[in-house]
PyMOL commands that place a pseudoatom at each C-alpha (Angstrom):
pseudoatom trace, name=CA, resn=GLU, resi=1, chain=A, elem=C, hetatm=0, pos=[111.753, 86.398, 115.769]
pseudoatom trace, name=CA, resn=VAL, resi=2, chain=A, elem=C, hetatm=0, pos=[113.975, 89.420, 115.253]
pseudoatom trace, name=CA, resn=GLN, resi=3, chain=A, elem=C, hetatm=0, pos=[117.060, 88.715, 113.180]
pseudoatom trace, name=CA, resn=LEU, resi=4, chain=A, elem=C, hetatm=0, pos=[119.880, 90.803, 111.790]
pseudoatom trace, name=CA, resn=VAL, resi=5, chain=A, elem=C, hetatm=0, pos=[122.303, 88.787, 109.700]
pseudoatom trace, name=CA, resn=GLU, resi=6, chain=A, elem=C, hetatm=0, pos=[125.519, 90.391, 108.522]
pseudoatom trace, name=CA, resn=SER, resi=7, chain=A, elem=C, hetatm=0, pos=[127.536, 89.101, 105.607]
pseudoatom trace, name=CA, resn=GLY, resi=8, chain=A, elem=C, hetatm=0, pos=[130.282, 90.214, 103.251]
pseudoatom trace, name=CA, resn=GLY, resi=9, chain=A, elem=C, hetatm=0, pos=[133.206, 90.236, 105.602]
pseudoatom trace, name=CA, resn=GLY, resi=10, chain=A, elem=C, hetatm=0, pos=[136.510, 88.644, 104.764]
pseudoatom trace, name=CA, resn=MET, resi=11, chain=A, elem=C, hetatm=0, pos=[140.166, 89.303, 104.224]
pseudoatom trace, name=CA, resn=VAL, resi=12, chain=A, elem=C, hetatm=0, pos=[141.345, 92.106, 101.984]
pseudoatom trace, name=CA, resn=GLN, resi=13, chain=A, elem=C, hetatm=0, pos=[144.644, 93.816, 101.311]
pseudoatom trace, name=CA, resn=PRO, resi=14, chain=A, elem=C, hetatm=0, pos=[145.224, 97.416, 102.390]
pseudoatom trace, name=CA, resn=GLY, resi=15, chain=A, elem=C, hetatm=0, pos=[143.632, 99.727, 99.861]
pseudoatom trace, name=CA, resn=GLY, resi=16, chain=A, elem=C, hetatm=0, pos=[141.011, 97.154, 98.962]
pseudoatom trace, name=CA, resn=SER, resi=17, chain=A, elem=C, hetatm=0, pos=[137.235, 97.242, 99.254]
pseudoatom trace, name=CA, resn=LEU, resi=18, chain=A, elem=C, hetatm=0, pos=[134.475, 95.233, 100.853]
pseudoatom trace, name=CA, resn=ARG, resi=19, chain=A, elem=C, hetatm=0, pos=[130.716, 95.581, 100.861]
pseudoatom trace, name=CA, resn=LEU, resi=20, chain=A, elem=C, hetatm=0, pos=[128.963, 94.441, 103.993]
pseudoatom trace, name=CA, resn=SER, resi=21, chain=A, elem=C, hetatm=0, pos=[125.280, 93.576, 104.059]
pseudoatom trace, name=CA, resn=CYS, resi=22, chain=A, elem=C, hetatm=0, pos=[122.852, 93.197, 106.943]
pseudoatom trace, name=CA, resn=ALA, resi=23, chain=A, elem=C, hetatm=0, pos=[119.543, 91.498, 106.268]
pseudoatom trace, name=CA, resn=ALA, resi=24, chain=A, elem=C, hetatm=0, pos=[116.745, 92.166, 108.727]
pseudoatom trace, name=CA, resn=SER, resi=25, chain=A, elem=C, hetatm=0, pos=[113.622, 90.232, 109.596]
pseudoatom trace, name=CA, resn=GLY, resi=26, chain=A, elem=C, hetatm=0, pos=[111.053, 90.048, 112.361]
pseudoatom trace, name=CA, resn=PHE, resi=27, chain=A, elem=C, hetatm=0, pos=[110.524, 93.792, 112.815]
pseudoatom trace, name=CA, resn=THR, resi=28, chain=A, elem=C, hetatm=0, pos=[109.473, 96.833, 110.807]
pseudoatom trace, name=CA, resn=PHE, resi=29, chain=A, elem=C, hetatm=0, pos=[112.830, 97.575, 109.232]
pseudoatom trace, name=CA, resn=SER, resi=30, chain=A, elem=C, hetatm=0, pos=[111.749, 100.828, 107.599]
pseudoatom trace, name=CA, resn=SER, resi=31, chain=A, elem=C, hetatm=0, pos=[110.933, 102.337, 111.001]
pseudoatom trace, name=CA, resn=TYR, resi=32, chain=A, elem=C, hetatm=0, pos=[114.431, 101.883, 112.389]
pseudoatom trace, name=CA, resn=ASP, resi=33, chain=A, elem=C, hetatm=0, pos=[117.565, 103.910, 112.002]
pseudoatom trace, name=CA, resn=MET, resi=34, chain=A, elem=C, hetatm=0, pos=[120.439, 101.593, 111.189]
pseudoatom trace, name=CA, resn=ASP, resi=35, chain=A, elem=C, hetatm=0, pos=[123.976, 101.777, 112.490]
pseudoatom trace, name=CA, resn=TRP, resi=36, chain=A, elem=C, hetatm=0, pos=[127.178, 99.980, 111.705]
pseudoatom trace, name=CA, resn=VAL, resi=37, chain=A, elem=C, hetatm=0, pos=[129.449, 99.501, 114.696]
pseudoatom trace, name=CA, resn=HIS, resi=38, chain=A, elem=C, hetatm=0, pos=[132.804, 97.775, 114.763]
pseudoatom trace, name=CA, resn=GLN, resi=39, chain=A, elem=C, hetatm=0, pos=[134.933, 96.242, 117.476]
pseudoatom trace, name=CA, resn=ALA, resi=40, chain=A, elem=C, hetatm=0, pos=[138.609, 95.508, 117.095]
pseudoatom trace, name=CA, resn=PRO, resi=41, chain=A, elem=C, hetatm=0, pos=[140.377, 92.935, 119.270]
pseudoatom trace, name=CA, resn=GLY, resi=42, chain=A, elem=C, hetatm=0, pos=[141.013, 94.296, 122.747]
pseudoatom trace, name=CA, resn=LYS, resi=43, chain=A, elem=C, hetatm=0, pos=[139.004, 97.445, 122.122]
pseudoatom trace, name=CA, resn=GLY, resi=44, chain=A, elem=C, hetatm=0, pos=[135.476, 98.569, 122.843]
pseudoatom trace, name=CA, resn=PRO, resi=45, chain=A, elem=C, hetatm=0, pos=[132.731, 98.971, 120.264]
pseudoatom trace, name=CA, resn=GLU, resi=46, chain=A, elem=C, hetatm=0, pos=[133.094, 101.987, 117.992]
pseudoatom trace, name=CA, resn=TRP, resi=47, chain=A, elem=C, hetatm=0, pos=[130.311, 103.550, 116.000]
pseudoatom trace, name=CA, resn=VAL, resi=48, chain=A, elem=C, hetatm=0, pos=[130.996, 103.706, 112.263]
pseudoatom trace, name=CA, resn=ALA, resi=49, chain=A, elem=C, hetatm=0, pos=[127.942, 105.127, 110.492]
pseudoatom trace, name=CA, resn=ARG, resi=50, chain=A, elem=C, hetatm=0, pos=[124.208, 105.682, 110.728]
pseudoatom trace, name=CA, resn=ILE, resi=51, chain=A, elem=C, hetatm=0, pos=[121.458, 105.907, 108.161]
pseudoatom trace, name=CA, resn=ALA, resi=52, chain=A, elem=C, hetatm=0, pos=[118.010, 107.250, 108.956]
pseudoatom trace, name=CA, resn=THR, resi=53, chain=A, elem=C, hetatm=0, pos=[114.802, 105.427, 108.170]
pseudoatom trace, name=CA, resn=THR, resi=54, chain=A, elem=C, hetatm=0, pos=[114.260, 106.826, 104.674]
pseudoatom trace, name=CA, resn=GLY, resi=55, chain=A, elem=C, hetatm=0, pos=[117.922, 106.668, 103.717]
pseudoatom trace, name=CA, resn=HIS, resi=56, chain=A, elem=C, hetatm=0, pos=[118.125, 110.390, 103.052]
pseudoatom trace, name=CA, resn=VAL, resi=57, chain=A, elem=C, hetatm=0, pos=[120.230, 111.221, 106.100]
pseudoatom trace, name=CA, resn=THR, resi=58, chain=A, elem=C, hetatm=0, pos=[123.555, 109.608, 106.866]
pseudoatom trace, name=CA, resn=ASN, resi=59, chain=A, elem=C, hetatm=0, pos=[126.275, 110.269, 109.408]
pseudoatom trace, name=CA, resn=TYR, resi=60, chain=A, elem=C, hetatm=0, pos=[129.798, 108.920, 109.670]
pseudoatom trace, name=CA, resn=ALA, resi=61, chain=A, elem=C, hetatm=0, pos=[132.567, 108.698, 112.191]
pseudoatom trace, name=CA, resn=ASP, resi=62, chain=A, elem=C, hetatm=0, pos=[135.503, 110.851, 111.171]
pseudoatom trace, name=CA, resn=PHE, resi=63, chain=A, elem=C, hetatm=0, pos=[137.626, 107.828, 110.250]
pseudoatom trace, name=CA, resn=ALA, resi=64, chain=A, elem=C, hetatm=0, pos=[134.919, 106.600, 107.885]
pseudoatom trace, name=CA, resn=LYS, resi=65, chain=A, elem=C, hetatm=0, pos=[134.191, 109.845, 106.060]
pseudoatom trace, name=CA, resn=GLY, resi=66, chain=A, elem=C, hetatm=0, pos=[135.209, 109.746, 102.425]
pseudoatom trace, name=CA, resn=ARG, resi=67, chain=A, elem=C, hetatm=0, pos=[135.950, 106.009, 102.488]
pseudoatom trace, name=CA, resn=PHE, resi=68, chain=A, elem=C, hetatm=0, pos=[132.776, 104.296, 103.699]
pseudoatom trace, name=CA, resn=THR, resi=69, chain=A, elem=C, hetatm=0, pos=[129.227, 104.633, 102.412]
pseudoatom trace, name=CA, resn=ILE, resi=70, chain=A, elem=C, hetatm=0, pos=[126.157, 103.412, 104.261]
pseudoatom trace, name=CA, resn=SER, resi=71, chain=A, elem=C, hetatm=0, pos=[122.971, 102.729, 102.330]
pseudoatom trace, name=CA, resn=ARG, resi=72, chain=A, elem=C, hetatm=0, pos=[119.734, 100.834, 102.745]
pseudoatom trace, name=CA, resn=ASP, resi=73, chain=A, elem=C, hetatm=0, pos=[117.030, 99.169, 100.711]
pseudoatom trace, name=CA, resn=ASN, resi=74, chain=A, elem=C, hetatm=0, pos=[113.823, 99.146, 102.703]
pseudoatom trace, name=CA, resn=ALA, resi=75, chain=A, elem=C, hetatm=0, pos=[112.100, 96.903, 100.169]
pseudoatom trace, name=CA, resn=LYS, resi=76, chain=A, elem=C, hetatm=0, pos=[114.804, 94.289, 100.716]
pseudoatom trace, name=CA, resn=LYS, resi=77, chain=A, elem=C, hetatm=0, pos=[115.078, 95.056, 104.457]
pseudoatom trace, name=CA, resn=THR, resi=78, chain=A, elem=C, hetatm=0, pos=[118.818, 95.330, 104.067]
pseudoatom trace, name=CA, resn=VAL, resi=79, chain=A, elem=C, hetatm=0, pos=[121.461, 97.847, 105.056]
pseudoatom trace, name=CA, resn=TYR, resi=80, chain=A, elem=C, hetatm=0, pos=[124.869, 98.017, 103.413]
pseudoatom trace, name=CA, resn=LEU, resi=81, chain=A, elem=C, hetatm=0, pos=[128.291, 99.372, 104.195]
pseudoatom trace, name=CA, resn=GLN, resi=82, chain=A, elem=C, hetatm=0, pos=[130.585, 99.935, 101.251]
pseudoatom trace, name=CA, resn=MET, resi=83, chain=A, elem=C, hetatm=0, pos=[134.142, 100.202, 102.525]
pseudoatom trace, name=CA, resn=ASN, resi=84, chain=A, elem=C, hetatm=0, pos=[136.866, 101.485, 100.228]
pseudoatom trace, name=CA, resn=SER, resi=85, chain=A, elem=C, hetatm=0, pos=[140.542, 102.271, 100.748]
pseudoatom trace, name=CA, resn=LEU, resi=86, chain=A, elem=C, hetatm=0, pos=[140.637, 99.895, 103.668]
pseudoatom trace, name=CA, resn=LYS, resi=87, chain=A, elem=C, hetatm=0, pos=[143.404, 100.264, 106.227]
pseudoatom trace, name=CA, resn=PRO, resi=88, chain=A, elem=C, hetatm=0, pos=[144.797, 97.736, 108.704]
pseudoatom trace, name=CA, resn=GLU, resi=89, chain=A, elem=C, hetatm=0, pos=[143.145, 99.693, 111.505]
pseudoatom trace, name=CA, resn=ASP, resi=90, chain=A, elem=C, hetatm=0, pos=[139.731, 99.020, 109.933]
pseudoatom trace, name=CA, resn=ALA, resi=91, chain=A, elem=C, hetatm=0, pos=[140.100, 95.355, 110.846]
pseudoatom trace, name=CA, resn=ALA, resi=92, chain=A, elem=C, hetatm=0, pos=[137.347, 94.434, 113.288]
pseudoatom trace, name=CA, resn=VAL, resi=93, chain=A, elem=C, hetatm=0, pos=[134.100, 92.603, 113.703]
pseudoatom trace, name=CA, resn=TYR, resi=94, chain=A, elem=C, hetatm=0, pos=[131.381, 94.714, 112.102]
pseudoatom trace, name=CA, resn=TYR, resi=95, chain=A, elem=C, hetatm=0, pos=[127.889, 94.680, 113.563]
pseudoatom trace, name=CA, resn=CYS, resi=96, chain=A, elem=C, hetatm=0, pos=[124.674, 96.184, 112.330]
pseudoatom trace, name=CA, resn=ASN, resi=97, chain=A, elem=C, hetatm=0, pos=[122.364, 97.727, 114.896]
pseudoatom trace, name=CA, resn=ALA, resi=98, chain=A, elem=C, hetatm=0, pos=[118.712, 98.669, 114.474]
pseudoatom trace, name=CA, resn=VAL, resi=99, chain=A, elem=C, hetatm=0, pos=[117.518, 101.521, 116.684]
pseudoatom trace, name=CA, resn=LEU, resi=100, chain=A, elem=C, hetatm=0, pos=[114.088, 102.972, 117.278]
pseudoatom trace, name=CA, resn=GLU, resi=101, chain=A, elem=C, hetatm=0, pos=[113.517, 105.597, 119.940]
pseudoatom trace, name=CA, resn=ALA, resi=102, chain=A, elem=C, hetatm=0, pos=[109.844, 105.837, 120.834]
pseudoatom trace, name=CA, resn=GLY, resi=103, chain=A, elem=C, hetatm=0, pos=[109.201, 108.188, 123.699]
pseudoatom trace, name=CA, resn=TRP, resi=104, chain=A, elem=C, hetatm=0, pos=[110.908, 106.760, 126.778]
pseudoatom trace, name=CA, resn=THR, resi=105, chain=A, elem=C, hetatm=0, pos=[111.544, 103.407, 125.125]
pseudoatom trace, name=CA, resn=THR, resi=106, chain=A, elem=C, hetatm=0, pos=[114.456, 102.436, 122.895]
pseudoatom trace, name=CA, resn=TYR, resi=107, chain=A, elem=C, hetatm=0, pos=[114.182, 99.357, 120.739]
pseudoatom trace, name=CA, resn=ASP, resi=108, chain=A, elem=C, hetatm=0, pos=[117.634, 98.053, 119.939]
pseudoatom trace, name=CA, resn=TYR, resi=109, chain=A, elem=C, hetatm=0, pos=[118.589, 94.969, 117.928]
pseudoatom trace, name=CA, resn=TRP, resi=110, chain=A, elem=C, hetatm=0, pos=[122.026, 93.630, 117.004]
pseudoatom trace, name=CA, resn=GLY, resi=111, chain=A, elem=C, hetatm=0, pos=[123.382, 91.172, 114.518]
pseudoatom trace, name=CA, resn=GLN, resi=112, chain=A, elem=C, hetatm=0, pos=[126.024, 88.554, 115.221]
pseudoatom trace, name=CA, resn=GLY, resi=113, chain=A, elem=C, hetatm=0, pos=[128.766, 90.391, 113.339]
pseudoatom trace, name=CA, resn=THR, resi=114, chain=A, elem=C, hetatm=0, pos=[130.991, 89.744, 110.369]
pseudoatom trace, name=CA, resn=GLN, resi=115, chain=A, elem=C, hetatm=0, pos=[134.781, 89.716, 110.522]
pseudoatom trace, name=CA, resn=VAL, resi=116, chain=A, elem=C, hetatm=0, pos=[136.824, 92.099, 108.415]
pseudoatom trace, name=CA, resn=THR, resi=117, chain=A, elem=C, hetatm=0, pos=[140.553, 91.489, 108.170]
pseudoatom trace, name=CA, resn=VAL, resi=118, chain=A, elem=C, hetatm=0, pos=[142.861, 93.926, 106.407]
pseudoatom trace, name=CA, resn=SER, resi=119, chain=A, elem=C, hetatm=0, pos=[146.298, 92.536, 105.865]
pseudoatom trace, name=CA, resn=SER, resi=120, chain=A, elem=C, hetatm=0, pos=[148.928, 92.210, 103.209]
for i in range(1, 120): cmd.bond("trace and resi %d" % i, "trace and resi %d" % (i + 1))
show_as sticks, trace
zoom trace
């Protein structure tokens, strides 16, 4: 059974930090690019960051650059999102997403999400 389980969310004051984790099982984690996506109340999903299979290539949404860092540990089958200098607008449910594009087929798995609240 494929599972992605996020953790590490919570409430933090503006300017604070959180480290999200996403533990994977049931598929070949090291073969998948990993994304973090967030969704704020009343808004659609928004891509945050991506890390390639080996961890050597990362990409960030403009709002995340310089504040967030995505990383992965393929031995632990876990992807992380270190979030610093958090702002109220970062508040959302954060989801990890595993993606593998193989020819005409895309394999796509999602976790259940973890809530991040930024408030004073």
